C-alpha positions in Angstrom: 204.8 -109.4 31.0 200.9 -109.2 30.7 198.7 -108.2 33.6 197.6 -111.8 34.0 201.2 -113.0 34.1 202.0 -110.5 36.8 199.1 -111.7 38.8 200.1 -115.4 38.4 203.7 -114.5 39.3 202.6 -112.7 42.5 200.3 -115.5 43.5 202.4 -118.5 42.5 200.1 -120.4 40.2 197.1 -119.8 37.8 193.7 -121.0 39.0 190.1 -120.2 38.4 189.7 -118.3 41.7 192.6 -116.1 40.8 190.9 -115.5 37.5 187.8 -114.3 39.2 189.6 -111.6 41.1 191.6 -110.6 38.0 188.6 -110.3 35.7 186.4 -108.6 38.3 189.2 -105.9 38.9 189.9 -105.5 35.2 186.2 -105.0 34.4 185.8 -102.5 37.3 188.9 -100.5 36.4 187.5 -100.1 32.8 184.0 -99.1 34.0 185.4 -96.7 36.5 187.9 -95.3 34.0 190.6 -95.7 36.7 193.8 -95.4 34.8 196.1 -95.1 37.8 195.3 -98.2 40.0 195.8 -97.6 43.7 196.1 -93.8 43.4 192.6 -92.9 44.7 191.0 -96.3 44.6 189.6 -98.3 47.5 188.7 -101.9 47.1 186.5 -104.1 49.4 186.9 -107.8 49.0 184.5 -110.1 50.7 186.4 -113.4 50.6 189.9 -114.7 51.5 190.8 -116.7 48.5 193.2 -116.5 45.6 190.9 -113.9 44.1 192.1 -111.3 46.7 195.7 -111.6 45.5 194.6 -110.7 42.0 192.6 -107.7 43.2 195.7 -106.4 45.1 198.0 -106.7 42.0 195.5 -105.3 39.5 194.2 -102.5 41.6 197.4 -101.5 43.4 195.4 -101.5 46.7 197.0 -103.1 49.7 196.5 -103.6 53.4 199.5 -101.4 54.1 198.0 -98.5 52.2 194.7 -99.3 54.0 192.9 -99.0 50.7 192.4 -102.8 50.5 189.5 -103.7 52.9 188.6 -107.2 53.8 185.0 -108.1 54.9 184.6 -111.7 56.0 181.3 -112.5 54.1 182.5 -115.5 52.1 181.2 -114.0 48.9 182.9 -113.5 45.5 181.9 -109.8 45.8 184.3 -106.9 45.1 183.5 -103.2 45.5 185.7 -100.6 43.9 185.4 -96.9 44.7 187.3 -93.8 43.7 187.6 -91.8 46.8 185.7 -88.5 46.9 183.3 -89.5 44.1 180.5 -90.9 46.2 179.8 -93.9 44.0 181.3 -97.3 43.7 181.0 -100.3 41.4 180.0 -103.6 43.1 181.0 -106.7 41.1 179.7 -110.1 42.2 180.2 -113.5 40.7 176.9 -114.8 39.3 175.4 -117.9 40.9 176.5 -121.1 39.3 179.7 -119.8 37.6 182.1 -121.5 40.0 180.0 -124.7 40.0 179.9 -124.8 36.2 182.2 -127.9 36.1 180.1 -129.8 38.6 179.9 -130.4 42.4 182.7 -133.0 42.2 184.9 -130.3 40.7 184.2 -127.9 43.6 184.9 -130.7 46.1 188.2 -131.3 44.3 189.1 -127.6 44.3 188.4 -127.5 48.1 190.8 -130.4 48.6 193.5 -128.8 46.6 193.0 -125.4 48.3 193.1 -127.0 51.8 196.3 -129.0 51.0 194.7 -132.4 51.4 194.5 -133.5 47.8 196.7 -136.4 46.5 199.1 -135.7 43.7 196.7 -137.4 41.3 193.8 -135.2 42.5 195.9 -132.1 42.1 196.8 -133.0 38.5 193.1 -133.7 37.8 192.1 -130.4 39.3 194.6 -128.3 37.3 193.6 -130.2 34.1 189.8 -129.8 34.8 190.0 -126.1 35.8 191.4 -125.0 32.4 188.0 -124.6 30.7 186.5 -122.7 33.6 189.5 -120.5 34.0 189.5 -119.7 30.2 185.7 -118.9 30.5 186.3 -116.5 33.4 189.2 -114.8 31.7 187.6 -114.5 28.3 183.9 -114.9 28.5 181.3 -112.1 28.3 181.6 -110.2 31.6 177.8 -109.8 31.8 177.5 -113.6 31.9 180.0 -114.0 34.7 179.4 -111.0 36.9 176.5 -108.9 38.3 177.7 -105.3 38.2 175.9 -102.4 39.8 176.9 -98.9 40.7 176.1 -98.1 44.3 176.1 -94.8 46.2 178.9 -95.3 48.6 181.7 -93.2 50.1 184.2 -95.8 51.2 186.7 -94.3 53.5 190.1 -95.6 54.4 190.1 -97.3 57.8 191.5 -95.1 60.5 195.0 -95.8 61.7 196.0 -95.6 65.3 199.7 -95.6 65.9 199.7 -95.1 69.7 201.1 -98.3 71.1 200.3 -99.9 74.4 201.9 -103.0 76.1 199.9 -106.1 76.9 200.0 -106.7 80.6 200.2 -110.5 80.1 202.6 -111.2 77.2 204.5 -107.9 77.2 204.0 -107.4 73.4 203.1 -104.0 72.1 199.9 -103.5 70.1 198.0 -100.5 68.6 196.0 -99.0 71.4 192.7 -99.3 69.5 193.2 -103.1 69.5 193.7 -103.5 73.2 191.1 -105.1 75.5 191.0 -104.0 79.1 190.5 -106.6 81.8 190.5 -105.5 85.4 191.7 -102.1 84.2 194.8 -103.6 82.5 195.4 -103.7 78.8 195.6 -107.2 77.1 196.0 -108.2 73.5 193.4 -110.2 71.6 195.4 -113.4 72.0 195.7 -113.0 75.8 192.1 -111.9 76.3 190.6 -115.4 75.7 
């Protein structure tokens, strides 16, 4: 099974957004000469799309190992760092790549991603995405991505394992996630 097939198998279907994460990670691993994905690698992903699944599979970084970091910036930007080396590679999708097939294609992709597309629209999307997906997977990386080395020591997020019980719902949470209202611990859900 090829790396792309592994990514598709994990995610459930091929798509151009998955291809973005796959190709960004593949390029980064090559440039960083990271032969053992996930060993000392930390990835920062700035979107919550299909691309994130590809980054996890290709890099070996996961939420559970805390070396997969999500920043909610809504950008197709991925930063890859080998811990302890003080530098990282920032890979960002160039402007216009995703919209290459036209605004109506992007609208169609949104409908499919949000589960509101008709069966005909889904078929149209999967047919129309093929050239874009092929371009992202096989085109010159320099046309698709901006890549720059940045000085950065990305550290794993600290893990607090001390548990505390929410005074409202009775569920336990990690202490560093508790809010205190009137001196009593409450979880995020109960704090609103």
